Structures are given as C-alpha cells and as structure tokens.
Phi, psi and omega in degrees: 000351186299329182292343185251348179134259195278145173286164178306320180295315178297319183294318178298319180295318179295320180296317179295320178297320179298313181296323176295320180293330180270002182283121179264006179118293177243000174215159178250127177293142182298322173199135194297328183260308186280322184231076189278009180243193178261126173255146189299303184282334170303314183300322178296314179293323176300318178298324176300318180285329179286330187305316178290340178275314182200108176302321182298318181288327176296321178297317178301319181301310181289326176300317180298314180298313183289338175291341178263006179300139178286159182296335179279354179110344182294137167264119184289156186283338174229136166248118185279134177283136180299133173073012181251124177256197172092010176224139176229138000282132181267188185302326181295321181292320179289316175056036186290328183294331178274331190257320191266123181296333186266355182296148182288146178282136173078005179229132179269126180224172168278181183245014178233182186237187180211171185305139186274069182268007192293329179299328178298318179295319178299317179298316180297320178299314179296319179301311183290329181295331181291342181272359183245187182281183185300323183296315180293320177299321180295323177299315180294318180295318179295324175299314181297318177300317186288325191245000181305310183296327177293319179295318179293321178298321176299312180293322180296320179299315179298316184291329186258317184277335187246000171261085194294325183252006181066025184258010176079033174221138185273129179272136175247147180248007178201141177300332178298334181292337180283342189082346182249069199312306186246029178303148173305342178303332188256003183302314181295315182295318180290330179298336181264005175268111179262108185287126173278210181285106179268127177307146183306146180208161175230119180292142177261337187295325185286347173284340181260310177257097188277346176281104186298336182293345182270349190237158174301154182280168175298323179299319176296319180297325176302318180290318178305314185283333175296321179298325174299318180297323177296319178295316181297326181297332178250017174057034175061025182281122180309315186295338182258337181300325184301330179254337185280333189275136177276352174244120176208112185226137171278115186267112184288330181288312177298323179296320178292318176300318180296316178303312180298316181295323177297318177296317180298314181292324177297318179296318175301317180299319179294318183288338184242023172054045174281168183304135180302326182295323178294313181298318179298316178298315181298317178295321179297317178293319178304314180293316183297316182282332172297314178295324178298320177294313184296329179295343180270351194273154172284133187300324183271310187277338183079358184291137182264158182228151169275167178228123179275111184289337182280323179263347183070028184241144171287145182239101177261121177230153177270069180236176181301337183294336181296342181266013180310319181296339178290338177281313189260346182078180176112347179286157170296160182300317182295316181294322180294318177298318180297318181292322176295323177297321178294316180302315185271350186270191189292350177277340182225249189302328184266013177303134188298338181266357181293132179291324177226149184277067179232159187283123171287157182292330175226142183298134177298343179267359180279145175295343180273355188292129173226109192294343183245358192258084165054247182264017182256017180167317183303160176270131177251114182305327182293330177287321174302315179300316184298316179290322177299316179296315182294322179294319177298318180298326181273003176089011180265070189298317183293317178297319178298318181297319180298314179297319179298311184293321178290321177297321179289323176299317179297318185281349189288359172288344175081009180279335184049052183287159177298314178208169186228147174294127191290333184267321183262339185080009180297131176290134184230172180071214179275148175267172179057041181282124188299317186287337174291316176298322180295317178300316180298316180298320178292316178301319183279343180285000000 
C-alpha cells in the first residue's frame, strides 16, 4: 500500500475520523456536501462500518432509519435531516407528508425505496457485539427485540407490494430505487418516459461536482423529476403505481440482494428464537426471489437480465447487474463458473487497463462505458465490498480476499471518494463518502 499513501492503521484512523465528522447525532450524512441527509442503503453500510467502532452507535443509525419506516412497511430511500438544506429534490418536492397516507408522522422522507441490504448490517452488529461485554451484547439483543417486526415488515412489503407478477423479481418505478441511478440498465426504460410539464427546479449536485461529465444530464433529470410527479398524482399508493408509472422495471440485482437478505435475516431469526412463522416466510421469499433471478439468466454464461415491464422486453447490459446470481446463488455449476470467469476476466475486474482488480459498474468493453460518469463505468468501493462480503459468505475465501485487498489498495489514497476512475484510480464524485469509509473499516476490522 505504500505506493498509494496511507498504511492500514492510518487508513482506519482516517475512516473513523470521517464517520465521526459526518455524524449528525442520530444519523450519518451520506456525504457532507453532496448528500447531507441519510440514505437508506448508505445507512446500512454505514452501520457495518460503525459496528467495529461502536455497536451502540451502529444501533442508533439503524434505529433512526427504521423510525422513518412507512406504515405499509417501506423503508424510504432518504430520511431528511432537520434544518439541513443543500440537496435537491428535498422534502418539499416529494411532499409525502401531505400526500401519502403511509408516510411517517413528524419525519420528512422521500417517496421511493432502495436496495434491502439492511439485514447484513444487523448481522454485523450482532457479530461485533459478541466480541464485547455483556452490556454491548444487551444493546444488540434489545435492538433485535425492538426492531425484528419492523425488519420483517420491510421484507414483507418488498415481497408483496413489489413482486407484481409473483415471479420472484422486484419491480422498481424509478432508477433511483436501484441505487444505480443512471446505469445503462435504465436507458431503454427512460427512453419511454415522456416528461410532461416539470415544475421549475435548480439542481444542487452540480454546485458540488462541477465536472459535468461525472453527473447525469439536465435532460435525464427532467425524466427523474417527471416520475416524481407521476407518483405524487396517485399519492404514492402501491396499488396505483403499478399502472400509473411510465417507468417500471424488474431489477435483477435488487432481487438478488433481497433473496440474500431474506436468508441472512432468517438465520438471525433462527439463532435468536424469533417466531417460526417469520423465519418460514423469510426462507420462502429467499427461495422465490433466487428462482426469479435464475429465471433471467443465460443458460451458458449465467449472466442475469432486467425486464422492462412497459415494453415487455428483456434488458441485457454489460453492467455489474449481470453478476446478480453470484450474490444469491442458484446457478448450475457450469453456469456459475462461466459467470465467475467473466467477472474476473478481461471484460470486468481483469481488464488489462484496470488500475485495480475490482468490478467497474459497466464493462470497459461495452459501448455504454463512460469511465467518469457515475454508474456508467466508474468503480464504486461499496459494490466491491458487497461482492467481497457475499463471496466470503458463499465460501469463496480466496476470491473474497482478492476483492478486499484490491479494494483497500484503491482506498489507500485516503480520499474515500464516492467512486473512482477505473483506469487511473482518480477519485471522483463526492469526497468523504461515508459508505466508502465504512467499507474500509469493515475490511480492516
């Protein structure tokens, strides 16, 4: 790591210092300038990073997020910090408290959701609590007692409200729900979104990231915001979104994450004597969504595809989403080997120009590849962490170790960037990104 800067000890100290600096008291801002509020899947990864520092503070992070859960079970993708501006669209634009019957009272949130990685954070909290004394273990146990039903309710909402055809795939109504906002995965779906009259707006992101090549265009933002208007028109009602939205896609990556999360939460339930009916439901959802993911895959390559519900077309892209089955399992042995070869080969981690052997968001050999543009090419450390964690869980220790060591080499510049240019390693997007620091802390822990 010497060629890049900080030693592991120095890097861990800097990461811990960053999380303390981004701490707003009961929530951690995703990034102090660009993302000054709490994001759902960021919060889960932040809790993963906080757990080795303080189990108690990690619990507070998830408690804050779950306190903003909607009455229908949805965890919203943003929980807005009181009195903090600097992000658009903010609470006024979403207007969920006035429109949505299920929105939480007294808390400002967005009206959409994000990938369900939270069970991983709960597991990490419990793991770290076992290394401490009785008091810390009690904090983790009390959290599980307090929030178990909320976590199951969250999973139930995804399984029931967002599996429109009962085929084991989660439908999204906005690219933001995937967490991969402007991925080539959504080009076809967005091309069919005809933006009507969008109320005037001023973007806040371009004041922070001034290089326009790194961010979605204004034309893309018009479509993003038009989808909000469509949601608001039906008051965010689950039963109406399925027909009201001009964007509706079955996301194979989120579906794989959900399958995996259901298994993780079911195992926690078994180990902590939660109701058998909950564990049974979670295992059932894990199996259904695993099968749903596998049903999208190519028999030989194992690559997974999204499905556009509006056009009725499969969407195959050379993006990180094609590796969804590596997270949840279920492929035949031959197909899994083929998919791992692609992951590790010259189309992705093993591309000869890659600065570090980590997965880019879009394949460098794809016509859609843009090395500096958000989810169209850059490397996201949190995705490297997710695959490293999943590979370890599946017993692929050496593969997990390679991703961890390469991810740490990339992060050792100490910028904790949102994402990185895949060939040069240049830090891009916002700096001081909380979930990047969290990934580093878990790797070093």
